[in-house]
C-alpha positions as CSV (number, residue, x, y, z in Angstrom):
1,M,10.0,12.9,19.6
2,S,8.1,9.6,20.0
3,Q,5.2,10.8,17.9
4,A,7.6,11.7,15.1
5,G,9.1,8.2,15.3
6,R,5.7,6.7,15.0
7,M,4.8,8.8,11.9
8,H,8.2,7.8,10.4
9,L,7.2,4.1,10.8
10,R,3.6,4.6,9.9
11,V,4.1,6.4,6.5
12,P,6.1,3.5,4.8
13,L,3.5,1.1,6.1
14,I,0.7,3.1,4.5
15,V,2.7,3.3,1.3
16,A,3.3,-0.5,1.3
17,M,-0.4,-1.2,1.9
18,S,-1.5,1.1,-0.9
19,I,1.0,-0.6,-3.3
20,V,-0.4,-4.0,-2.4
21,Y,-3.9,-2.7,-2.8
22,N,-3.1,-1.3,-6.3
23,V,-1.4,-4.6,-7.3
24,E,-4.4,-6.6,-6.3
25,I,-6.7,-4.4,-8.3
26,A,-4.4,-4.6,-11.3
27,Q,-4.4,-8.4,-11.1
28,K,-8.2,-8.5,-10.9
29,S,-8.5,-6.2,-13.9
30,Q,-6.1,-8.3,-16.0
31,Q,-8.1,-11.4,-15.2
32,K,-11.3,-9.7,-16.4
33,N,-9.6,-8.6,-19.6
34,E,-8.4,-12.1,-20.3
């Protein structure tokens, strides 16, 4: 039960971090293009 709760909290955290990571890459690529 506790492990399921941890996974439920961990998944959104991983998704949020991946989004931030992708946004940073997008910003860097835009700066290179400009």
